[in-house]
N, CA, C and O atoms as a MOPAC input file, in Angstrom:
PM7 MOZYME 1SCF
protein

 N    242.91100 1   146.36200 1    82.24700 1
 C    243.02700 1   146.78500 1    80.87400 1
 C    242.56300 1   148.22800 1    80.76800 1
 O    241.80200 1   148.71600 1    81.60300 1
 N    243.04200 1   148.91100 1    79.71000 1
 C    242.62200 1   150.28300 1    79.44300 1
 C    241.91400 1   150.32300 1    78.10000 1
 O    242.34800 1   149.69600 1    77.13400 1
 N    240.81500 1   151.07100 1    78.05300 1
 C    240.03000 1   151.22200 1    76.82800 1
 C    239.79900 1   152.70300 1    76.60200 1
 O    239.39600 1   153.42300 1    77.51600 1
 N    240.05500 1   153.15800 1    75.38000 1
 C    239.78300 1   154.55100 1    75.01300 1
 C    238.60600 1   154.57000 1    74.05500 1
 O    238.53100 1   153.76000 1    73.13100 1
 N    237.68600 1   155.50300 1    74.28300 1
 C    236.50900 1   155.66500 1    73.42700 1
 C    236.43000 1   157.10800 1    72.94500 1
 O    236.95500 1   158.02100 1    73.58300 1
 N    235.76800 1   157.29600 1    71.81300 1
 C    235.51100 1   158.62900 1    71.28400 1
 C    234.01000 1   158.74900 1    71.05300 1
 O    233.41700 1   157.92600 1    70.35600 1
 N    233.40600 1   159.76200 1    71.63300 1
 C    232.01100 1   160.08400 1    71.37600 1
 C    231.94400 1   161.57400 1    71.05800 1
 O    232.96100 1   162.26400 1    71.11800 1
 N    230.77000 1   162.07200 1    70.72400 1
 C    230.64100 1   163.49100 1    70.38900 1
 C    229.33400 1   164.01000 1    70.97400 1
 O    228.26600 1   163.43700 1    70.75800 1
 N    229.44000 1   165.10000 1    71.71200 1
 C    228.26600 1   165.74100 1    72.29800 1
 C    227.68900 1   166.73500 1    71.28700 1
 O    228.43100 1   167.35100 1    70.52200 1
 N    226.37400 1   166.88400 1    71.29100 1
 C    225.73300 1   167.88900 1    70.43500 1
 C    226.14200 1   169.27000 1    70.93500 1
 O    226.09500 1   169.55100 1    72.13300 1
 N    226.54000 1   170.11500 1    70.00900 1
 C    227.07400 1   171.42500 1    70.37800 1
 C    226.12900 1   172.20900 1    71.28300 1
 O    226.56400 1   172.84600 1    72.24200 1
 N    224.84700 1   172.16000 1    70.97800 1
 C    223.87900 1   172.92200 1    71.77300 1
 C    223.56800 1   172.26000 1    73.11500 1
 O    222.80000 1   172.81000 1    73.90500 1
 N    224.15400 1   171.08300 1    73.38900 1
 C    223.86200 1   170.35300 1    74.63600 1
 C    225.08900 1   170.19400 1    75.53300 1
 O    225.04200 1   169.45300 1    76.51500 1
 N    226.19800 1   170.88700 1    75.20400 1
 C    227.43300 1   170.74700 1    75.98800 1
 C    227.19100 1   171.04700 1    77.46300 1
 O    227.57900 1   170.25600 1    78.32300 1
 N    226.56500 1   172.16100 1    77.76200 1
 C    226.35000 1   172.53900 1    79.16400 1
 C    225.51500 1   171.49100 1    79.88500 1
 O    225.79400 1   171.15900 1    81.03700 1
 N    224.50600 1   170.97600 1    79.22400 1
 C    223.64900 1   169.95400 1    79.82900 1
 C    224.42200 1   168.64900 1    80.06400 1
 O    224.24900 1   167.98900 1    81.08900 1
 N    225.27500 1   168.29100 1    79.10000 1
 C    226.10400 1   167.08900 1    79.23100 1
 C    227.04000 1   167.21600 1    80.43400 1
 O    227.15200 1   166.29900 1    81.24700 1
 N    227.70300 1   168.35700 1    80.53300 1
 C    228.62200 1   168.55100 1    81.65000 1
 C    227.88000 1   168.60200 1    82.98600 1
 O    228.37200 1   168.08400 1    83.98900 1
 N    226.70300 1   169.22100 1    83.00400 1
 C    225.90100 1   169.26400 1    84.23200 1
 C    225.49200 1   167.85700 1    84.65800 1
 O    225.53400 1   167.53000 1    85.84400 1
 N    225.09600 1   167.02500 1    83.69700 1
 C    224.71400 1   165.64400 1    84.00700 1
 C    225.87700 1   164.88900 1    84.65100 1
 O    225.67000 1   164.08300 1    85.55800 1
 N    227.09000 1   165.14900 1    84.18700 1
 C    228.24400 1   164.43100 1    84.71600 1
 C    228.71400 1   164.96700 1    86.06600 1
 O    229.55100 1   164.34500 1    86.71900 1
 N    228.19600 1   166.08900 1    86.48200 1
 C    228.45600 1   166.54200 1    87.85300 1
 C    227.52600 1   165.83800 1    88.83600 1
 O    227.71400 1   165.92300 1    90.04900 1
 N    226.51400 1   165.13600 1    88.30000 1
 C    225.50700 1   164.47500 1    89.13300 1
 C    225.26100 1   163.03100 1    88.69600 1
 O    224.11700 1   162.57800 1    88.67400 1
 N    226.32500 1   162.31000 1    88.34800 1
 C    226.16000 1   160.89600 1    87.96900 1
 C    225.58400 1   160.17300 1    89.18200 1
 O    226.12000 1   160.29700 1    90.28400 1
 N    224.49800 1   159.41600 1    88.99700 1
 C    223.87300 1   158.74100 1    90.14100 1
 C    224.84600 1   157.82600 1    90.88700 1
 O    225.58700 1   157.05800 1    90.27400 1
 N    224.83000 1   157.91900 1    92.20400 1
 C    225.70000 1   157.07300 1    93.03200 1
 C    225.44500 1   155.59500 1    92.74900 1
 O    226.37700 1   154.79200 1    92.78100 1
 N    224.20800 1   155.23200 1    92.47500 1
 C    223.87900 1   153.84200 1    92.15700 1
 C    224.60500 1   153.39600 1    90.88300 1
 O    225.03100 1   152.24500 1    90.78500 1
 N    224.74700 1   154.29600 1    89.91400 1
 C    225.44100 1   153.96600 1    88.67400 1
 C    226.94100 1   153.84800 1    88.90800 1
 O    227.56300 1   152.90100 1    88.42600 1
 N    227.53500 1   154.79200 1    89.63900 1
 C    228.97800 1   154.69500 1    89.88400 1
 C    229.30800 1   153.44500 1    90.69700 1
 O    230.34500 1   152.82000 1    90.47500 1
 N    228.44400 1   153.08000 1    91.62900 1
 C    228.66200 1   151.84800 1    92.40600 1
 C    228.59100 1   150.62300 1    91.49200 1
 O    229.38900 1   149.69700 1    91.63400 1
 N    227.64700 1   150.61600 1    90.56300 1
 C    227.51200 1   149.49000 1    89.63200 1
 C    228.72200 1   149.41000 1    88.70200 1
 O    229.19400 1   148.31500 1    88.39800 1
 N    229.22200 1   150.55000 1    88.25100 1
 C    230.40200 1   150.57100 1    87.38100 1
 C    231.59900 1   149.99200 1    88.14000 1
 O    232.34200 1   149.17300 1    87.59900 1
 N    231.78300 1   150.41300 1    89.37700 1
 C    232.89500 1   149.86900 1    90.18900 1
 C    232.71600 1   148.37700 1    90.43700 1
 O    233.67500 1   147.61200 1    90.33100 1
 N    231.49800 1   147.95800 1    90.76700 1
 C    231.23400 1   146.53800 1    91.04000 1
 C    231.48000 1   145.67000 1    89.81200 1
 O    231.78800 1   144.48400 1    89.93800 1
 N    231.34600 1   146.25400 1    88.63200 1
 C    231.57700 1   145.51500 1    87.39000 1
 C    233.06100 1   145.48300 1    87.01100 1
 O    233.41400 1   144.97700 1    85.94600 1
 N    233.92700 1   146.01800 1    87.87100 1
 C    235.36300 1   145.89800 1    87.65800 1
 C    236.06900 1   147.13100 1    87.13100 1
 O    237.24900 1   147.05800 1    86.79000 1
 N    235.38200 1   148.26100 1    87.05400 1
 C    236.00800 1   149.49600 1    86.56600 1
 C    236.70200 1   150.18900 1    87.73900 1
 O    236.09300 1   150.40000 1    88.78800 1
 N    237.96800 1   150.54100 1    87.55900 1
 C    238.71000 1   151.23400 1    88.61200 1
 C    238.86200 1   152.72300 1    88.33100 1
 O    239.13900 1   153.50300 1    89.24200 1
 N    238.68100 1   153.12300 1    87.06100 1
 C    238.82900 1   154.53200 1    86.70200 1
 C    238.13200 1   154.78500 1    85.37100 1
 O    238.19300 1   153.95800 1    84.46100 1
 N    237.46400 1   155.94100 1    85.26200 1
 C    236.82700 1   156.35600 1    84.00300 1
 C    236.95500 1   157.87000 1    83.94300 1
 O    236.38000 1   158.57900 1    84.76900 1
 N    237.69700 1   158.36000 1    82.98100 1
 C    237.91500 1   159.79400 1    82.80900 1
 C    237.40400 1   160.19400 1    81.43800 1
 O    237.60800 1   159.47500 1    80.46000 1
 N    236.73600 1   161.35000 1    81.36200 1
 C    236.25100 1   161.88200 1    80.09300 1
 C    236.85200 1   163.26900 1    79.90600 1
 O    236.76000 1   164.12200 1    80.78900 1
 N    237.47500 1   163.48800 1    78.73600 1
 C    237.98100 1   164.79800 1    78.35800 1
 C    237.11400 1   165.32600 1    77.22600 1
 O    236.58000 1   164.54900 1    76.43400 1
 N    236.97200 1   166.64500 1    77.14900 1
 C    236.21000 1   167.25700 1    76.06000 1
 C    237.07000 1   168.27800 1    75.33800 1
 O    237.72600 1   169.10700 1    75.96900 1
 N    237.06500 1   168.21500 1    74.01100 1
 C    237.69300 1   169.21400 1    73.14900 1
 C    236.62600 1   169.64200 1    72.15600 1
 O    236.32600 1   168.91600 1    71.20800 1
 N    236.05100 1   170.82400 1    72.37200 1
 C    234.91500 1   171.22800 1    71.55400 1
 C    233.77100 1   170.25700 1    71.79400 1
 O    233.31600 1   170.09200 1    72.92600 1
 N    233.31000 1   169.62200 1    70.73800 1
 C    232.22400 1   168.64400 1    70.88700 1
 C    232.74800 1   167.21100 1    70.98100 1
 O    231.96900 1   166.28700 1    71.21100 1
 N    234.05400 1   167.01500 1    70.80600 1
 C    234.63400 1   165.67700 1    70.88100 1
 C    234.89600 1   165.27800 1    72.32400 1
 O    235.45600 1   166.04600 1    73.10500 1
 N    234.48200 1   164.06900 1    72.66300 1
 C    234.68300 1   163.52000 1    74.00000 1
 C    235.59100 1   162.30700 1    73.89600 1
 O    235.39600 1   161.44400 1    73.04100 1
 N    236.58000 1   162.24800 1    74.77100 1
 C    237.51300 1   161.12800 1    74.79400 1
 C    237.45400 1   160.50200 1    76.18400 1
 O    237.64200 1   161.17700 1    77.19500 1
 N    237.19000 1   159.21000 1    76.21000 1
 C    237.02900 1   158.46800 1    77.45600 1
 C    238.23000 1   157.54500 1    77.62900 1
 O    238.67000 1   156.91900 1    76.66400 1
 N    238.76400 1   157.45200 1    78.84100 1
 C    239.76600 1   156.45200 1    79.17500 1
 C    239.22000 1   155.65100 1    80.34300 1
 O    238.99500 1   156.17700 1    81.43300 1
 N    239.01500 1   154.37200 1    80.09000 1
 C    238.42900 1   153.47100 1    81.07900 1
 C    239.48400 1   152.45400 1    81.48800 1
 O    240.13100 1   151.84300 1    80.63800 1
 N    239.65100 1   152.27700 1    82.77900 1
 C    240.53300 1   151.23500 1    83.29300 1
 C    239.64900 1   150.24100 1    84.02700 1
 O    238.93100 1   150.59200 1    84.96400 1
 N    239.71700 1   148.98900 1    83.58100 1
 C    238.84900 1   147.96100 1    84.15900 1
 C    239.50400 1   146.59400 1    84.02500 1
 O    240.47900 1   146.42200 1    83.29400 1
 N    238.95100 1   145.63300 1    84.74100 1
 C    239.45900 1   144.27100 1    84.67200 1
 C    239.17200 1   143.64800 1    83.30900 1
 O    240.05700 1   143.05700 1    82.69100 1
 N    237.93100 1   143.78500 1    82.84700 1
 C    237.49800 1   143.14500 1    81.60200 1
 C    236.38200 1   144.00800 1    81.01500 1
 O    235.28300 1   144.06300 1    81.56600 1
 N    236.66200 1   144.67700 1    79.90600 1
 C    235.71100 1   145.61700 1    79.33000 1
 C    234.42000 1   144.93300 1    78.87000 1
 O    233.33100 1   145.46700 1    79.07700 1
 N    234.53400 1   143.77300 1    78.25700 1
 C    233.34000 1   143.04500 1    77.81800 1
 C    232.45600 1   142.70500 1    79.01500 1
 O    231.23200 1   142.81500 1    78.94100 1
 N    233.07900 1   142.29200 1    80.11400 1
 C    232.31600 1   141.98800 1    81.33200 1
 C    231.66200 1   143.25100 1    81.89000 1
 O    230.51000 1   143.21800 1    82.32300 1
 N    232.39400 1   144.35800 1    81.87900 1
 C    231.84600 1   145.62500 1    82.35600 1
 C    230.56900 1   145.97000 1    81.59500 1
 O    229.54600 1   146.29700 1    82.19700 1
 N    230.63700 1   145.89400 1    80.27100 1
 C    229.45900 1   146.20500 1    79.45000 1
 C    228.31500 1   145.24000 1    79.73100 1
 O    227.16400 1   145.65600 1    79.86800 1
 N    228.63300 1   143.95400 1    79.81700 1
 C    227.59300 1   142.94200 1    80.03100 1
 C    226.88800 1   143.15000 1    81.36900 1
 O    225.66800 1   143.01200 1    81.45700 1
 N    227.64600 1   143.48100 1    82.40300 1
 C    227.05200 1   143.65500 1    83.72700 1
 C    226.20400 1   144.92700 1    83.82500 1
 O    225.24600 1   144.97800 1    84.59500 1
 N    226.55500 1   145.94100 1    83.05200 1
 C    225.81200 1   147.20100 1    83.10400 1
 C    224.61200 1   147.22700 1    82.16200 1
 O    223.64400 1   147.94800 1    82.40600 1
 N    224.67300 1   146.44900 1    81.09400 1
 C    223.72800 1   146.55800 1    79.98400 1
 C    222.26600 1   146.62100 1    80.38600 1
 O    221.53300 1   147.47000 1    79.88100 1
 N    221.82600 1   145.75700 1    81.26900 1
 C    220.39900 1   145.70800 1    81.57100 1
 C    220.02900 1   146.30600 1    82.93200 1
 O    218.87200 1   146.22800 1    83.34400 1
 N    220.99200 1   146.89800 1    83.62800 1
 C    220.67500 1   147.52800 1    84.91400 1
 C    219.79500 1   148.75400 1    84.67400 1
 O    220.14900 1   149.60400 1    83.85700 1
 N    218.68300 1   148.86500 1    85.35000 1
 C    217.78200 1   150.00400 1    85.13400 1
 C    218.46500 1   151.36400 1    85.25100 1
 O    218.17400 1   152.26400 1    84.46200 1
 N    219.36800 1   151.53300 1    86.21800 1
 C    220.03400 1   152.82600 1    86.36900 1
 C    220.90200 1   153.13300 1    85.14600 1
 O    220.99500 1   154.28900 1    84.73400 1
 N    221.52900 1   152.12600 1    84.56800 1
 C    222.34700 1   152.33200 1    83.37200 1
 C    221.47600 1   152.53700 1    82.13700 1
 O    221.79400 1   153.37000 1    81.28900 1
 N    220.39200 1   151.79300 1    82.02900 1
 C    219.48400 1   151.95500 1    80.89100 1
 C    218.96500 1   153.39500 1    80.85400 1
 O    218.92000 1   154.02000 1    79.79400 1
 N    218.57800 1   153.90900 1    82.01600 1
 C    218.10400 1   155.28700 1    82.09700 1
 C    219.19700 1   156.29200 1    81.75700 1
 O    218.94700 1   157.26900 1    81.05000 1
 N    220.40700 1   156.05500 1    82.25800 1
 C    221.52900 1   156.95100 1    81.97800 1
 C    221.85300 1   156.94700 1    80.48700 1
 O    222.07100 1   158.00600 1    79.89700 1
 N    221.88700 1   155.76000 1    79.87400 1
 C    222.20200 1   155.67700 1    78.44200 1
 C    221.13800 1   156.39000 1    77.59700 1
 O    221.46200 1   157.02000 1    76.59000 1
 N    219.89500 1   156.29100 1    78.00100 1
 C    218.82700 1   156.98800 1    77.28200 1
 C    219.02300 1   158.50400 1    77.38800 1
 O    218.84000 1   159.23700 1    76.41600 1
 N    219.39700 1   158.95100 1    78.57800 1
 C    219.65400 1   160.38600 1    78.77900 1
 C    220.83500 1   160.83600 1    77.92600 1
 O    220.76800 1   161.88500 1    77.28500 1
 N    221.92200 1   160.05300 1    77.90900 1
 C    223.10700 1   160.42300 1    77.13300 1
 C    222.80500 1   160.40300 1    75.63300 1
 O    223.34000 1   161.22700 1    74.89100 1
 N    221.96900 1   159.48900 1    75.18100 1
 C    221.62200 1   159.40700 1    73.75300 1
 C    220.97100 1   160.70400 1    73.26700 1
 O    221.10900 1   161.07100 1    72.10100 1
 N    220.26600 1   161.39300 1    74.15700 1
 C    219.64800 1   162.67500 1    73.79600 1
 C    220.68000 1   163.78700 1    73.64800 1
 O    220.44500 1   164.76500 1    72.93900 1
 N    221.81600 1   163.64200 1    74.31300 1
 C    222.82800 1   164.69400 1    74.35000 1
 C    223.96200 1   164.48800 1    73.35300 1
 O    224.69500 1   165.42600 1    73.04200 1
 N    224.10800 1   163.27300 1    72.85600 1
 C    225.26000 1   162.93000 1    72.02600 1
 C    224.90600 1   162.80200 1    70.55000 1
 O    223.82700 1   162.33000 1    70.19100 1
 N    225.84400 1   163.23600 1    69.69700 1
 C    225.75100 1   163.00700 1    68.25100 1
 C    226.34400 1   161.64300 1    67.91200 1
 O    225.78700 1   160.90500 1    67.09900 1
 N    227.46500 1   161.31100 1    68.52900 1
 C    228.11100 1   160.01100 1    68.34800 1
 C    228.04400 1   159.31200 1    69.68700 1
 O    228.67500 1   159.73200 1    70.65700 1
 N    227.27400 1   158.24400 1    69.73100 1
 C    227.02900 1   157.50500 1    70.96500 1
 C    227.86600 1   156.24300 1    70.95500 1
 O    228.04100 1   155.61300 1    69.91200 1
 N    228.38200 1   155.87700 1    72.11800 1
 C    229.04300 1   154.58100 1    72.24600 1
 C    227.95800 1   153.53600 1    72.13600 1
 O    227.12000 1   153.41400 1    73.02900 1
 N    227.96200 1   152.78900 1    71.06500 1
 C    226.89900 1   151.83800 1    70.77100 1
 C    227.24400 1   150.47000 1    71.35400 1
 O    227.99600 1   149.70200 1    70.75400 1
 N    226.69600 1   150.17600 1    72.51200 1
 C    226.97000 1   148.90300 1    73.19000 1
 C    226.57300 1   147.71400 1    72.32600 1
 O    227.31600 1   146.73700 1    72.22600 1
 N    225.41400 1   147.79700 1    71.70800 1
 C    224.88900 1   146.63000 1    70.99800 1
 C    225.63300 1   146.34500 1    69.69900 1
 O    225.89300 1   145.18500 1    69.38200 1
 N    225.98000 1   147.38400 1    68.94500 1
 C    226.61500 1   147.16100 1    67.64500 1
 C    228.10400 1   146.86000 1    67.77000 1
 O    228.63800 1   146.05400 1    67.00800 1
 N    228.78100 1   147.50100 1    68.72300 1
 C    230.22800 1   147.36300 1    68.79500 1
 C    230.71100 1   146.69600 1    70.06900 1
 O    231.76200 1   146.05600 1    70.07200 1
 N    229.97100 1   146.83400 1    71.13500 1
 C    230.34700 1   146.21500 1    72.39900 1
 C    231.78600 1   146.47300 1    72.76800 1
 O    232.26400 1   147.60400 1    72.68500 1
 N    232.47500 1   145.43100 1    73.17400 1
 C    233.85200 1   145.55000 1    73.62700 1
 C    234.80300 1   145.93200 1    72.50400 1
 O    235.95000 1   146.28600 1    72.77400 1
 N    234.36300 1   145.87100 1    71.25600 1
 C    235.20600 1   146.23100 1    70.11300 1
 C    235.16200 1   147.72200 1    69.81200 1
 O    235.81000 1   148.16700 1    68.86500 1
 N    234.41700 1   148.51000 1    70.58600 1
 C    234.23500 1   149.93100 1    70.30500 1
 C    235.45400 1   150.77200 1    70.66400 1
 O    235.52800 1   151.93800 1    70.27600 1
 N    236.40000 1   150.21100 1    71.38800 1
 C    237.55800 1   150.98400 1    71.81600 1
 C    238.42800 1   151.43900 1    70.66100 1
 O    238.49700 1   150.79000 1    69.61800 1
 N    239.09900 1   152.58200 1    70.87100 1
 C    240.02100 1   153.10600 1    69.87200 1
 C    241.27700 1   152.23900 1    69.83000 1
 O    241.74500 1   151.79300 1    70.87800 1
 N    241.83000 1   151.99200 1    68.64900 1
 C    243.05500 1   151.19400 1    68.57400 1
 C    244.25500 1   151.99200 1    69.07000 1
 O    244.32300 1   153.20400 1    68.86100 1
 N    245.19400 1   151.32800 1    69.72000 1
 C    246.41800 1   151.96700 1    70.20000 1
 C    247.34400 1   152.18500 1    69.00700 1
 O    247.61700 1   151.26200 1    68.24000 1
 N    247.82100 1   153.41900 1    68.86300 1
 C    248.75700 1   153.75000 1    67.79100 1
 C    250.17700 1   153.80000 1    68.32300 1
 O    251.10700 1   153.34200 1    67.65800 1
 N    250.35200 1   154.35500 1    69.51900 1
 C    251.67500 1   154.49100 1    70.12200 1
 C    251.51500 1   154.57700 1    71.62000 1
 O    250.50200 1   155.06500 1    72.12300 1
 N    252.52800 1   154.09600 1    72.33700 1
 C    252.46100 1   154.11400 1    73.79300 1
 C    253.85500 1   154.28200 1    74.35600 1
 O    254.78100 1   153.59900 1    73.91700 1
 N    254.02900 1   155.17000 1    75.31300 1
 C    255.27500 1   155.30300 1    76.05400 1
 C    255.14400 1   154.39500 1    77.25900 1
 O    254.28000 1   154.60300 1    78.11100 1
 N    255.98000 1   153.41400 1    77.32900 1
 C    255.89700 1   152.44000 1    78.42800 1
 C    256.41300 1   153.04900 1    79.72400 1
 O    257.14300 1   154.04000 1    79.71700 1
 N    256.01600 1   152.43200 1    80.84100 1
 C    256.41900 1   152.91100 1    82.15800 1
 C    257.92300 1   152.88500 1    82.35900 1
 O    258.47500 1   153.78700 1    82.98900 1
 N    258.59600 1   151.86800 1    81.83700 1
 C    260.04700 1   151.78900 1    81.97600 1
 C    260.65100 1   151.48500 1    80.61900 1
 O    260.08100 1   150.72500 1    79.83600 1
 N    261.80700 1   152.07900 1    80.33700 1
 C    262.43300 1   151.84800 1    79.02400 1
 C    262.95300 1   150.42200 1    78.93600 1
 O    263.22900 1   149.79000 1    79.95600 1
 N    263.08800 1   149.90600 1    77.68600 1
 C    263.64300 1   148.56600 1    77.52400 1
 C    265.08000 1   148.52800 1    78.06400 1
 O    265.74300 1   149.56200 1    78.14300 1
 N    265.55000 1   147.34800 1    78.42800 1
 C    266.90400 1   147.19900 1    78.94000 1
 C    267.91200 1   147.66100 1    77.89300 1
 O    267.68000 1   147.53000 1    76.69100 1
 N    269.02300 1   148.19600 1    78.36100 1
 C    270.07400 1   148.70400 1    77.44700 1
 C    270.52400 1   147.58500 1    76.51800 1
 O    270.71100 1   146.44400 1    76.93800 1
 N    270.68900 1   147.92800 1    75.27200 1
 C    271.17800 1   146.97300 1    74.29500 1
 C    270.10900 1   146.07500 1    73.70600 1
 O    270.37900 1   145.33900 1    72.75800 1
 N    268.91200 1   146.11800 1    74.24100 1
 C    267.81300 1   145.29300 1    73.71500 1
 C    266.87800 1   146.14500 1    72.90800 1
 O    266.58300 1   147.28400 1    73.27100 1
 N    266.42000 1   145.60200 1    71.82500 1
 C    265.41700 1   146.30000 1    71.00800 1
 C    264.04100 1   145.89000 1    71.51300 1
 O    263.83800 1   144.73700 1    71.89400 1
 N    263.09200 1   146.82700 1    71.52000 1
 C    261.73800 1   146.48600 1    72.00900 1
 C    261.05000 1   145.47400 1    71.12200 1
 O    259.91400 1   145.08500 1    71.39400 1

């Protein structure tokens, strides 16, 4: 499954946020992969951050990471840098952005309506 998230970095902390992501702990990336995540990309436009996560089960990913010490520490660090934080406890797996439109990999068969 794919999940898109929107967060916002504090303007005065952009450089620190980007520096932190150049040094994501190997223990954390291993835990994210072990929890079923195959890809996680973050784009930044000004202070807006857009995440695209590809994983087997997003709710499971969150549940497996929630209490891991390396993730707890990382989330605390990110909370200092972000204005809009992905709130695991309040929104959990429902925090993803809704899909508005999607171009599918292959077009529908000729003569058939999607």
